[in-house]
N, C-alpha and C positions, 0 to 999 in steps of 0.2 A: 545606639550602642551604649548609651548611658545605663549604668547599673550592671553591666556585664564585666566579669573579671577578664584578665589577660587570656586565659585558656578558652573562655567562651567566645571572646572576640575573634580569636584565631580560627576557631571552628566555624563561626558564622561567615568569616571572610574566605575560608578555604585555604588558609595559610599554615605554614609550619612554624613551630616555635624557634627561637634563636638557637637553642641547644640542638634541635633537630636539624636546622640548616647548617650548623657547624659540623655535626656528624656527617651530613651529606657531603659537604665540601671535603672533609677528611677522607671519606671513602672514594671520592673522585680522584683525589691526589694519590691514594694508594693504588687505584686502578691504573693510573698513568705510569706509576713506578712498575707495576706488574707487567704492563704492556711495553715497558722500556721506552716510553715516550719521553720521560724525564729520568734523570739519574736517581739512584737509590740513596739519597742524601741522609736518610734517617737510619740506615743500616738494618733494614727489615730482612727477614729470612723466611722463605717459604718451604713447606714440606709438600711434595707432590703426592697427590692422591687421586686416582682415576674416578673413584666414586663420589668423593666430596669436593672435587676440584682442588685447586691449590689453597692450602690453609696457611695462615701466618703463624709463625712460631713465636712464643713468648720467651724472653730470657729466663734461664733457670737459676734459681737460688733457693736457699732454705727459708721458706716463709716464716717458719717458727723461730728461726734464729734472729731475725730482725724485723719486727712488725712495722716499724717506721719505713723501712725500705720497701716492704710489700705494698704499703699504702702509696708510696711515691710511684711505684711501678703501675699501680692500677689507675692513677690519674695522669700518667705520662702519655705522650702522643702514641708511642709504640704499644703500650699496654691497653689503652682505650680502643685504638683502631683495630688491634688484633681481635679483640672480642667482637667488635662490630663486623669486621670483614668475614670472620669465620661463621657468621650467621646468614650471610647472603647466599641465596640459592646458586648452584653452579651455572644455570642458564643466564643469570645476570652477569656473573664474573666472566663468562666466556664470550661476551659481546665483542664484536670486532671493531665497532666504532664508538667514539665518545658519546655521540648523540644517542645511540641506542642504549648504551650503558646508563646514561642519565635518565632516559625515559623509563627503563625497566627498574632502575633503582628508586625512582620516584614512586612508581606503582607499588614496589615492595615496601617502602617506608610508609606509604599511605595505609597499608594494612594494619599497622600498629598504632594504637591510640597515642596521641601526643599530649596527653595530660600528665600531670605529676603523679607519682605512685599512689597517693591517697588524696581524696577530696579534703580540702581544708589545709593542704600542705602549704606551709608559709613560703611565699616567694617574694622576691624584691619588687616585682612589678604589680603585685596585688594591692 
């Protein structure tokens, strides 16, 4: 493993990056809220849609009025997980058990490359 950067080591070992694991944990937490296994302690709101399944709503405000607030929303838990949740296929969201959700979520996330956006992207672990 000498000479391999963080991303190459993860790929060789078949592991997800720390940020991908964090995203996975957040999606599992949201699924539990959606299934009413745990309380909606973060105040998330869903819009029901038969075709796309239940989509998370983002809080509305004028992005052009306060760019700082728009950035805070995009990095907040609600803003980040809403974007992730709304990309999950309906067959994953509609799982009836936590084990099946985790399994299908893992397969879905494995389809997306876990490298930084560009090669040479500076990371703390390189």
